[in-house]
C-alpha positions as CSV (number, residue, x, y, z in Angstrom):
1,M,-0.2,-0.1,-0.2
2,M,1.1,3.4,-1.0
3,M,0.6,6.4,0.7
4,T,0.0,10.1,0.0
5,F,2.6,12.8,0.8
6,A,0.2,14.7,3.3
7,G,-2.6,13.6,2.8
8,G,-3.3,14.0,-0.8
9,I,-5.0,17.5,-1.6
10,M,-6.6,17.7,1.9
11,G,-2.9,17.9,3.3
12,F,-2.2,20.7,0.8
13,L,-4.8,22.6,1.5
14,W,-4.8,22.0,5.2
15,S,-0.5,23.9,5.5
16,L,-2.5,26.5,2.9
17,M,-4.6,27.6,5.4
18,M,-1.8,27.8,8.6
19,I,-0.1,29.6,6.5
20,V,-2.0,31.8,5.7
21,G,-3.4,31.8,8.4
22,M,0.1,32.8,10.1
23,T,1.3,34.9,8.1
24,L,-1.8,37.1,7.5
25,P,-1.5,38.1,11.3
26,V,1.8,39.5,10.7
27,L,1.0,41.2,8.0
28,L,-2.6,43.6,9.4
29,V,-0.4,44.7,11.9
30,I,2.2,45.4,9.9
31,W,-0.8,47.4,7.9
32,L,-2.5,48.8,11.5
33,L,1.4,50.5,12.2
34,V,2.5,52.3,9.3
35,A,-1.8,53.5,9.2
36,A,-0.9,54.9,12.5
37,G,2.5,56.0,11.1
38,E,0.7,57.9,8.2
39,Q,-1.9,59.6,10.4
40,G,1.2,61.1,12.6
41,I,2.5,62.8,10.0
42,E,-0.4,64.4,8.8
43,K,-0.5,65.7,12.2
44,K,2.2,67.5,11.7
45,K,1.3,69.5,8.6
46,E,-0.8,72.5,10.8
47,E,-1.5,76.1,9.5
48,P,1.8,78.2,10.0
49,T,0.4,80.6,14.0
50,P,-0.4,84.2,13.0
51,L,2.9,86.1,14.3
52,E,4.6,82.5,12.2
53,T,2.1,84.4,9.2
54,L,3.8,87.7,9.7
55,K,7.8,86.8,10.1
56,I,6.8,84.7,6.8
57,R,5.5,88.0,4.7
58,L,8.0,90.6,6.5
59,V,11.2,87.5,5.7
60,Q,10.2,88.2,2.3
61,G,9.5,91.3,2.3
62,E,5.5,91.9,1.4
63,I,5.4,94.3,4.8
64,S,7.3,96.7,6.4
65,F,9.0,96.5,9.7
66,D,7.0,98.9,11.1
67,D,3.7,97.1,9.6
68,F,5.4,94.0,11.3
69,Q,5.8,95.9,15.1
70,R,2.6,97.3,14.3
71,L,0.6,93.8,13.5
72,K,2.7,92.3,16.3
73,G,0.8,94.2,18.3
74,Q,-3.0,93.4,17.4
75,I,-1.7,89.9,17.6
76,S,-0.3,89.7,21.0
77,S,-3.0,92.7,21.8
78,G,-5.9,89.4,20.5
79,V,-7.6,92.4,18.5
């Protein structure tokens, strides 16, 4: 009587299910970590504060230093 390799087709399917069952949780954890990392990156992309915007406009020459001082005072006082 000849014996088949690991029970024939059922043995192959059982082996395949075990491989998928072991790799699927690992891939799921990796996917969750990547997704969490991408959300963290998106949160860091915030809009600049009004003072930062004012400093950028000053450096780019859009406003004068006197305007900068005046607007900075308005931002600080909350007007």
